[in-house]
NUGULO-705538 format. One record per residue: residue number from 1; residue in three letters; x negated, y negated, z negated of N, C-alpha, C in turn. Coordinates in steps of 0.05 Angstrom, whole numbers, plus 5000, padded with zeros to 4 digits. Atoms other than C-alpha are relative to their C-alpha. Example, Ala and Ser with C-alpha at 12.3 -4.5 7.8 and 13.67 -1.06 7.14 Angstrom:
(1; "ALA"; (4982; 5024; 5000); (4754; 5090; 4844); (4982; 4976; 5000)),
(2; "SER"; (5016; 5024; 5001); (4727; 5021; 4857); (5015; 4978; 4986)),
This chain:
(1; "UNK"; (4994; 4982; 5006); (5185; 4624; 5136); (4998; 5022; 4973)),
(2; "UNK"; (4998; 4985; 5025); (5188; 4671; 5071); (4977; 5019; 4987)),
(3; "UNK"; (5038; 4992; 4999); (5128; 4707; 5042); (5007; 5016; 5014)),
(4; "UNK"; (4981; 4976; 4989); (5159; 4777; 5057); (4985; 5002; 5023)),
(5; "UNK"; (5004; 5000; 4966); (5149; 4761; 5135); (4968; 4981; 4998)),
(6; "UNK"; (5047; 5013; 4997); (5071; 4721; 5119); (4988; 5017; 5003)),
(7; "UNK"; (5024; 4964; 5002); (5046; 4787; 5086); (5007; 5016; 5030)),
(8; "UNK"; (4994; 4991; 4982); (5075; 4821; 5142); (4980; 4998; 5023)),
(9; "UNK"; (5017; 5008; 4983); (5038; 4783; 5195); (4977; 5004; 4988)),
(10; "UNK"; (5024; 4994; 5006); (4975; 4798; 5165); (4997; 5042; 4988)),
(11; "UNK"; (5002; 4984; 5006); (4983; 4864; 5158); (4981; 5015; 5031)),
(12; "UNK"; (5025; 4997; 4978); (4928; 4909; 5207); (5005; 5029; 5003)),
(13; "UNK"; (4994; 4967; 5002); (4934; 4977; 5239); (4982; 5023; 4991)),
(14; "UNK"; (5027; 4992; 5008); (4897; 5042; 5206); (4982; 5005; 5024)),
(15; "UNK"; (5021; 4984; 4970); (4864; 5053; 5268); (4986; 4968; 5003)),
(16; "UNK"; (5029; 5024; 5014); (4828; 4982; 5251); (4986; 5009; 4982)),
(17; "UNK"; (5025; 4979; 5020); (4786; 5021; 5198); (4992; 5017; 5006)),
(18; "UNK"; (5007; 4976; 4999); (4745; 5068; 5192); (4983; 5014; 4980)),
(19; "UNK"; (5004; 4988; 5031); (4726; 5117; 5141); (4967; 5004; 5002)),
(20; "UNK"; (5033; 4996; 5007); (4659; 5099; 5102); (5007; 5008; 4970)),
(21; "UNK"; (4994; 4982; 5024); (4658; 5144; 5048); (5019; 5008; 4994)),
(22; "UNK"; (4969; 4991; 5033); (4716; 5157; 4990); (5021; 4973; 5011)),
(23; "UNK"; (4988; 5017; 4999); (4736; 5081; 5028); (4992; 4996; 5027)),
(24; "UNK"; (5005; 4991; 4977); (4740; 5055; 5091); (4994; 4962; 5013)),
(25; "UNK"; (5012; 5018; 4991); (4706; 4997; 5133); (5010; 4985; 5037)),
(26; "UNK"; (4998; 5006; 5019); (4723; 4945; 5132); (5017; 5004; 4972)),
(27; "UNK"; (4988; 4990; 5001); (4745; 4952; 5072); (5042; 4992; 4998)),
(28; "UNK"; (4972; 4996; 4997); (4822; 4966; 5067); (5022; 5006; 4979)),
(29; "UNK"; (4976; 5012; 5029); (4884; 4955; 5010); (5031; 5017; 5023)),
(30; "UNK"; (4974; 4997; 4991); (4947; 5002; 5029); (5018; 4992; 4974)),
(31; "UNK"; (4982; 5011; 5021); (5018; 4989; 4991); (5007; 5034; 5023)),
(32; "UNK"; (4994; 4969; 4990); (5041; 5065; 4998); (5032; 4982; 4971)),
(33; "UNK"; (4987; 4993; 5016); (5114; 5081; 4969); (5005; 5032; 4992)),
(34; "UNK"; (4983; 4966; 5009); (5139; 5146; 4930); (5021; 5008; 4996)),
(35; "UNK"; (4978; 4985; 4994); (5187; 5194; 4932); (5012; 4993; 4977)),
(36; "UNK"; (4976; 5000; 5019); (5214; 5179; 4862); (4979; 4968; 4990)),
(37; "UNK"; (5012; 5006; 5028); (5192; 5137; 4799); (4994; 4998; 4982)),
(38; "UNK"; (4995; 5000; 5029); (5184; 5146; 4735); (5004; 4978; 4985)),
(39; "UNK"; (4987; 5025; 5009); (5226; 5109; 4695); (5016; 4976; 5021)),
(40; "UNK"; (4991; 5006; 4989); (5258; 5083; 4747); (4986; 4959; 5003)),
(41; "UNK"; (5004; 5023; 4992); (5211; 5022; 4768); (4970; 5005; 5013)),
(42; "UNK"; (5036; 4988; 4983); (5142; 5021; 4817); (5009; 5021; 5012)),
(43; "UNK"; (4998; 4972; 4979); (5165; 5068; 4877); (4983; 4978; 5010)),
(44; "UNK"; (5042; 5013; 4980); (5111; 5026; 4915); (4976; 4990; 4977)),
(45; "UNK"; (5043; 4997; 5006); (5041; 5026; 4897); (4987; 4995; 5020)),
(46; "UNK"; (5024; 5005; 4977); (4979; 5000; 4926); (4973; 4997; 4986)),
(47; "UNK"; (5029; 4978; 5002); (4907; 5012; 4915); (4983; 4997; 5016)),
(48; "UNK"; (5031; 4987; 4978); (4840; 5027; 4960); (5017; 5015; 5026)),
(49; "UNK"; (4988; 4987; 4986); (4866; 5054; 5021); (4966; 5026; 5007)),
(50; "UNK"; (4969; 4982; 5000); (4864; 5115; 5031); (4989; 5009; 4969)),
(51; "UNK"; (5012; 4983; 5022); (4829; 5140; 4962); (5030; 5001; 4978)),
(52; "UNK"; (4987; 4996; 5011); (4894; 5116; 4930); (5020; 5008; 5007)),
(53; "UNK"; (4985; 4975; 4978); (4931; 5145; 4987); (4994; 5030; 4977)),
(54; "UNK"; (5010; 4965; 5014); (4901; 5216; 4953); (5010; 4997; 4969)),
(55; "UNK"; (4991; 4994; 5031); (4919; 5200; 4875); (5025; 5003; 5006)),
(56; "UNK"; (4961; 5011; 5004); (4993; 5182; 4894); (5006; 5034; 5013)),
(57; "UNK"; (4987; 4973; 4987); (4999; 5239; 4943); (4989; 5033; 4974)),
(58; "UNK"; (5010; 4991; 5022); (4968; 5283; 4882); (5023; 5004; 4976)),
(59; "UNK"; (4983; 5007; 5030); (5004; 5258; 4826); (5040; 5001; 5003)),
(60; "UNK"; (4956; 4997; 4987); (5086; 5254; 4868); (5005; 5025; 5019)),
(61; "UNK"; (4990; 4976; 4975); (5068; 5305; 4924); (4995; 4994; 5023)),
(62; "UNK"; (4997; 5020; 4979); (5078; 5254; 4981); (4999; 4975; 4988)),
(63; "UNK"; (4988; 5028; 4997); (5071; 5178; 4994); (4998; 5000; 5028)),
(64; "UNK"; (4982; 4999; 4987); (5089; 5153; 5048); (4980; 4956; 5001)),
(65; "UNK"; (5010; 5008; 4988); (5043; 5095; 5083); (5009; 4962; 5012)),
(66; "UNK"; (4990; 5026; 4988); (5078; 5014; 5085); (4996; 4988; 5013)),
(67; "UNK"; (5019; 5017; 4992); (5021; 4979; 5096); (4989; 4993; 4991)),
(68; "UNK"; (5029; 4995; 5004); (4955; 4960; 5101); (4985; 4966; 5007)),
(69; "UNK"; (5008; 5036; 4992); (4919; 4892; 5099); (4968; 5006; 4990)),
(70; "UNK"; (5025; 5006; 5003); (4853; 4871; 5089); (4979; 4993; 4964)),
(71; "UNK"; (4985; 5014; 5027); (4863; 4835; 5026); (5004; 5009; 4970)),
(72; "UNK"; (4982; 4993; 5014); (4878; 4860; 4959); (5016; 4993; 4981)),
(73; "UNK"; (4978; 5004; 5000); (4912; 4809; 4943); (5032; 4999; 5009)),
(74; "UNK"; (4971; 5005; 4996); (4955; 4811; 4986); (5020; 5027; 5001)),
(75; "UNK"; (4980; 4975; 5014); (4973; 4887; 4977); (5023; 4988; 4975)),
(76; "UNK"; (4988; 5012; 5027); (4993; 4861; 4907); (5019; 4993; 5003)),
(77; "UNK"; (4972; 5025; 4993); (5039; 4804; 4933); (5023; 5029; 5009)),
(78; "UNK"; (4974; 5001; 4973); (5077; 4849; 4991); (5006; 5021; 4968)),
(79; "UNK"; (4993; 4987; 5020); (5078; 4912; 4926); (5025; 4990; 4984)),
(80; "UNK"; (4982; 5002; 5013); (5113; 4873; 4887); (5032; 4983; 5009)),
(81; "UNK"; (4981; 4998; 4981); (5155; 4847; 4934); (5016; 5015; 5001)),
(82; "UNK"; (4995; 4969; 4990); (5180; 4914; 4954); (5010; 4996; 4966)),
(83; "UNK"; (4990; 4981; 5012); (5188; 4947; 4882); (5020; 4976; 4985)),
(84; "UNK"; (4983; 5023; 5000); (5237; 4870; 4875); (5022; 5015; 5016)),
(85; "UNK"; (4976; 4999; 4977); (5276; 4893; 4924); (5012; 5035; 4995)),
(86; "UNK"; (4992; 4978; 5002); (5281; 4962; 4912); (5024; 5008; 4982)),
(87; "UNK"; (4969; 4989; 5020); (5357; 4997; 4866); (4990; 5009; 4993)),
């Protein structure tokens, strides 16, 4: 099994977490696609959900949640893989 498929199996539904102040319980990490990238790289970003999503919406006008994980390392690995696939 390749790494991307292994990571996809670790994703969780946004309905599996509930708001807890500015973050979620349990803590979750999103992988987001922004509408364009500055300098042609890093079209996919990651961070604490939903704080990072709000920051990206403010910076880029919008973003799309692609994946949600319980572990930051999984979100970072998926973002790196997806950025490598971006044209």
